[in-house]
C-alpha positions as a Markdown table, in Angstrom:
| # | Residue | x | y | z |
|---|---|---|---|---|
| 1 | Unk | -14.1 | -15.2 | 12.4 |
| 2 | Unk | -16.1 | -12.0 | 12.8 |
| 3 | Unk | -14.5 | -8.8 | 14.0 |
| 4 | Unk | -16.2 | -8.9 | 17.3 |
| 5 | Unk | -15.2 | -12.5 | 18.0 |
| 6 | Unk | -11.6 | -11.5 | 18.4 |
| 7 | Unk | -12.4 | -9.4 | 21.6 |
| 8 | Unk | -13.2 | -12.4 | 23.9 |
| 9 | Unk | -9.5 | -12.4 | 25.0 |
| 10 | Unk | -6.2 | -11.0 | 24.0 |
| 11 | Unk | -5.1 | -13.2 | 21.0 |
| 12 | Unk | -1.7 | -14.7 | 21.5 |
| 13 | Unk | 0.8 | -13.8 | 18.7 |
| 14 | Unk | 4.2 | -15.4 | 18.1 |
| 15 | Unk | 7.2 | -14.3 | 16.1 |
| 16 | Unk | 10.6 | -15.8 | 15.7 |
| 17 | Unk | 11.8 | -14.3 | 19.0 |
| 18 | Unk | 8.8 | -12.8 | 20.7 |
| 19 | Unk | 5.5 | -13.9 | 22.3 |
| 20 | Unk | 2.7 | -11.3 | 22.4 |
| 21 | Unk | 0.1 | -12.2 | 25.0 |
| 22 | Unk | -2.1 | -10.8 | 27.7 |
| 23 | Unk | -0.6 | -9.0 | 30.6 |
| 24 | Unk | -0.7 | -10.7 | 34.0 |
| 25 | Unk | -0.1 | -9.4 | 37.5 |
| 26 | Unk | 3.3 | -11.0 | 37.4 |
| 27 | Unk | 4.3 | -8.7 | 34.6 |
| 28 | Unk | 3.5 | -5.4 | 36.4 |
| 29 | Unk | 6.8 | -4.8 | 38.1 |
| 30 | Unk | 8.8 | -5.1 | 34.9 |
| 31 | Unk | 6.3 | -3.1 | 33.0 |
| 32 | Unk | 6.1 | -0.2 | 35.6 |
| 33 | Unk | 10.0 | -0.1 | 35.7 |
| 34 | Unk | 10.4 | 0.4 | 32.0 |
| 35 | Unk | 7.3 | 2.6 | 31.2 |
| 36 | Unk | 8.5 | 4.9 | 34.0 |
| 37 | Unk | 12.1 | 5.2 | 32.6 |
| 38 | Unk | 12.9 | 8.7 | 31.6 |
| 39 | Unk | 14.2 | 7.4 | 28.2 |
| 40 | Unk | 10.8 | 5.9 | 27.5 |
| 41 | Unk | 8.8 | 8.8 | 28.9 |
| 42 | Unk | 10.8 | 11.3 | 26.8 |
| 43 | Unk | 8.5 | 10.6 | 23.8 |
| 44 | Unk | 5.1 | 10.0 | 25.5 |
| 45 | Unk | 4.0 | 13.6 | 25.7 |
| 46 | Unk | 3.9 | 14.1 | 29.4 |
| 47 | Unk | 2.3 | 10.7 | 30.1 |
| 48 | Unk | 3.0 | 9.2 | 33.5 |
| 49 | Unk | 3.3 | 5.5 | 34.4 |
| 50 | Unk | -0.4 | 4.4 | 34.4 |
| 51 | Unk | -0.1 | 1.7 | 36.9 |
| 52 | Unk | 2.3 | 2.3 | 39.7 |
| 53 | Unk | 1.2 | 0.8 | 43.0 |
| 54 | Unk | -1.0 | -2.1 | 43.7 |
| 55 | Unk | -4.4 | -0.4 | 43.3 |
| 56 | Unk | -3.4 | 1.2 | 40.0 |
| 57 | Unk | -1.9 | -2.0 | 38.7 |
| 58 | Unk | -5.1 | -4.0 | 39.4 |
| 59 | Unk | -7.2 | -1.3 | 37.8 |
| 60 | Unk | -5.0 | -1.0 | 34.7 |
| 61 | Unk | -5.0 | -4.9 | 34.2 |
| 62 | Unk | -8.8 | -5.0 | 34.7 |
| 63 | Unk | -9.2 | -2.2 | 32.1 |
| 64 | Unk | -6.9 | -3.7 | 29.4 |
| 65 | Unk | -8.0 | -7.3 | 29.8 |
| 66 | Unk | -11.6 | -6.6 | 30.6 |
| 67 | Unk | -13.5 | -3.3 | 30.1 |
| 68 | Unk | -11.5 | -2.0 | 27.1 |
| 69 | Unk | -11.3 | -5.4 | 25.4 |
| 70 | Unk | -15.1 | -6.1 | 25.9 |
| 71 | Unk | -15.9 | -2.6 | 24.5 |
| 72 | Unk | -13.8 | -3.5 | 21.4 |
| 73 | Unk | -11.6 | -0.4 | 22.1 |
| 74 | Unk | -8.1 | -1.8 | 22.2 |
| 75 | Unk | -5.9 | -4.8 | 22.3 |
| 76 | Unk | -2.9 | -4.4 | 24.6 |
| 77 | Unk | -0.2 | -7.0 | 24.4 |
| 78 | Unk | 2.6 | -7.8 | 26.7 |
| 79 | Unk | 5.8 | -8.5 | 24.7 |
| 80 | Unk | 7.9 | -11.4 | 26.1 |
| 81 | Unk | 11.3 | -12.4 | 24.8 |
| 82 | Unk | 11.2 | -16.1 | 24.0 |
| 83 | Unk | 14.9 | -16.7 | 24.9 |
| 84 | Unk | 15.0 | -14.9 | 28.3 |
| 85 | Unk | 11.2 | -15.0 | 29.2 |
| 86 | Unk | 11.6 | -11.3 | 30.2 |
| 87 | Unk | 8.9 | -8.8 | 29.7 |
| 88 | Unk | 10.4 | -6.3 | 27.3 |
| 89 | Unk | 7.5 | -4.2 | 25.9 |
| 90 | Unk | 3.9 | -3.4 | 25.4 |
| 91 | Unk | 2.1 | -2.9 | 22.0 |
| 92 | Unk | -1.4 | -1.6 | 21.4 |
| 93 | Unk | -3.8 | -1.8 | 18.5 |
| 94 | Unk | -6.9 | 0.3 | 19.1 |
| 95 | Unk | -8.9 | 3.4 | 18.3 |
| 96 | Unk | -10.9 | 1.4 | 15.8 |
| 97 | Unk | -12.9 | 3.5 | 13.4 |
| 98 | Unk | -15.8 | 1.7 | 11.7 |
| 99 | Unk | -13.9 | -1.7 | 11.9 |
| 100 | Unk | -11.7 | -0.5 | 9.1 |
| 101 | Unk | -8.9 | 1.7 | 10.7 |
| 102 | Unk | -6.8 | 1.6 | 13.8 |
| 103 | Unk | -3.8 | 3.1 | 15.6 |
| 104 | Unk | -0.7 | 1.2 | 16.6 |
| 105 | Unk | 1.5 | 2.2 | 19.6 |
| 106 | Unk | 4.4 | 0.5 | 21.4 |
| 107 | Unk | 6.7 | 1.0 | 24.4 |
| 108 | Unk | 9.8 | -1.1 | 25.0 |
| 109 | Unk | 12.3 | -1.4 | 27.7 |
| 110 | Unk | 15.6 | 0.5 | 26.9 |
| 111 | Unk | 17.8 | -2.5 | 27.4 |
| 112 | Unk | 15.8 | -4.1 | 24.5 |
| 113 | Unk | 16.4 | -1.2 | 22.1 |
| 114 | Unk | 18.4 | -1.6 | 18.8 |
| 115 | Unk | 17.7 | -5.3 | 18.6 |
| 116 | Unk | 14.8 | -5.3 | 16.2 |
| 117 | Unk | 12.2 | -6.4 | 18.8 |
| 118 | Unk | 9.9 | -3.4 | 18.2 |
| 119 | Unk | 9.9 | -3.9 | 14.5 |
| 120 | Unk | 9.1 | -7.6 | 14.8 |
| 121 | Unk | 6.2 | -6.9 | 17.2 |
| 122 | Unk | 4.9 | -4.1 | 15.1 |
| 123 | Unk | 5.0 | -6.3 | 11.9 |
| 124 | Unk | 3.2 | -9.1 | 13.8 |
| 125 | Unk | 0.4 | -6.8 | 15.1 |
| 126 | Unk | 0.0 | -5.1 | 11.6 |
| 127 | Unk | -0.3 | -8.6 | 10.1 |
| 128 | Unk | -2.9 | -9.5 | 12.7 |
| 129 | Unk | -4.8 | -6.2 | 11.9 |
| 130 | Unk | -4.9 | -6.8 | 8.1 |
| 131 | Unk | -5.2 | -10.6 | 8.0 |
| 132 | Unk | -7.6 | -11.3 | 10.9 |
| 133 | Unk | -9.4 | -8.1 | 11.6 |
| 134 | Unk | -9.5 | -7.2 | 7.9 |
| 135 | Unk | -8.5 | -3.6 | 8.6 |
| 136 | Unk | -7.9 | -1.3 | 5.6 |
| 137 | Unk | -5.5 | 1.2 | 7.4 |
| 138 | Unk | -3.3 | 1.2 | 10.5 |
| 139 | Unk | -1.6 | 4.4 | 11.5 |
| 140 | Unk | 0.9 | 5.6 | 14.1 |
| 141 | Unk | 2.0 | 9.0 | 15.4 |
| 142 | Unk | 5.6 | 9.7 | 16.4 |
| 143 | Unk | 7.5 | 12.8 | 17.5 |
| 144 | Unk | 9.9 | 14.0 | 14.8 |
| 145 | Unk | 12.9 | 13.6 | 17.2 |
| 146 | Unk | 12.2 | 9.9 | 17.8 |
| 147 | Unk | 14.3 | 8.7 | 14.9 |
| 148 | Unk | 14.4 | 5.0 | 16.3 |
| 149 | Unk | 10.7 | 4.8 | 16.4 |
| 150 | Unk | 10.3 | 6.2 | 12.9 |
| 151 | Unk | 12.7 | 3.5 | 11.7 |
| 152 | Unk | 10.8 | 0.7 | 13.5 |
| 153 | Unk | 7.6 | 1.7 | 11.7 |
| 154 | Unk | 9.2 | 2.2 | 8.3 |
| 155 | Unk | 10.8 | -1.3 | 8.6 |
| 156 | Unk | 7.5 | -2.7 | 9.4 |
| 157 | Unk | 5.9 | -1.4 | 6.3 |
| 158 | Unk | 4.6 | 2.1 | 7.3 |
| 159 | Unk | 5.0 | 5.2 | 5.2 |
| 160 | Unk | 5.3 | 8.8 | 6.3 |
| 161 | Unk | 2.2 | 10.8 | 5.4 |
| 162 | Unk | 3.0 | 14.2 | 6.9 |
| 163 | Unk | 3.3 | 16.2 | 10.1 |
| 164 | Unk | 0.5 | 17.1 | 12.3 |
| 165 | Unk | 1.2 | 20.5 | 13.7 |
| 166 | Unk | 0.8 | 21.0 | 17.5 |
| 167 | Unk | -1.3 | 17.9 | 17.9 |
| 168 | Unk | -2.2 | 16.4 | 21.3 |
| 169 | Unk | 0.2 | 13.6 | 22.2 |
| 170 | Unk | -0.3 | 12.3 | 25.7 |
| 171 | Unk | -1.0 | 15.4 | 27.7 |
| 172 | Unk | 1.0 | 17.8 | 25.7 |
| 173 | Unk | 0.8 | 19.5 | 22.2 |
| 174 | Unk | 3.7 | 18.6 | 19.8 |
| 175 | Unk | 4.4 | 18.4 | 16.2 |
| 176 | Unk | 4.0 | 14.7 | 15.3 |
| 177 | Unk | 4.8 | 12.6 | 12.3 |
| 178 | Unk | 1.9 | 10.5 | 10.9 |
| 179 | Unk | 2.7 | 7.2 | 9.4 |
| 180 | Unk | 0.3 | 4.6 | 8.0 |
| 181 | Unk | 0.2 | 1.1 | 6.5 |
| 182 | Unk | -2.6 | 0.3 | 4.0 |
| 183 | Unk | -3.8 | -3.2 | 3.7 |
| 184 | Unk | -3.5 | -3.4 | -0.1 |
| 185 | Unk | 0.0 | -2.1 | -0.2 |
| 186 | Unk | 1.0 | -4.5 | 2.7 |
| 187 | Unk | -0.5 | -7.5 | 1.0 |
| 188 | Unk | 1.2 | -6.5 | -2.3 |
| 189 | Unk | 4.7 | -6.1 | -0.6 |
| 190 | Unk | 4.2 | -9.4 | 1.2 |
| 191 | Unk | 3.4 | -11.2 | -2.0 |
| 192 | Unk | 6.5 | -9.6 | -3.6 |
| 193 | Unk | 8.7 | -10.8 | -0.7 |
| 194 | Unk | 7.4 | -14.4 | -1.2 |
| 195 | Unk | 8.1 | -14.4 | -4.9 |
């Protein structure tokens, strides 16, 4: 498929324990609850819950499943646990540059932390970016104090490249760690794991 063909709807991705799919109205209560949790907000750079209340929820859903998807801006997946059917996270792949680079970001409910779900989802989205979209590079930014998120990305095949000093994250300026996965390195490590 061509790059543009993937933007007709949110592609459904599955891992051993997770389903990554489009958000629906039924997911909004769980999403608003965890995205507004102070433990999640701590590393979002002053971001506020983007969809609290019915009008905001509807607008947010219309944006991520409609306008932003059609403009080929971002994929936003709802992360569902297969075992419990609970909505436990969100993961984005967007900020596409010349159809060769993108940014990955994720947010998970605190009760799901420490179980490898974020790593599993990040690895699946990274594979989708390299295998299906044929991206060359996928990058992420993380506050230096967010050790758990740094581990998630490193386990998913990302390498630290440096620190961006006083860069904009959310609505605030922070020092942030830049990590990236490169297609050739990712494909080589996948081949080594299979051998």
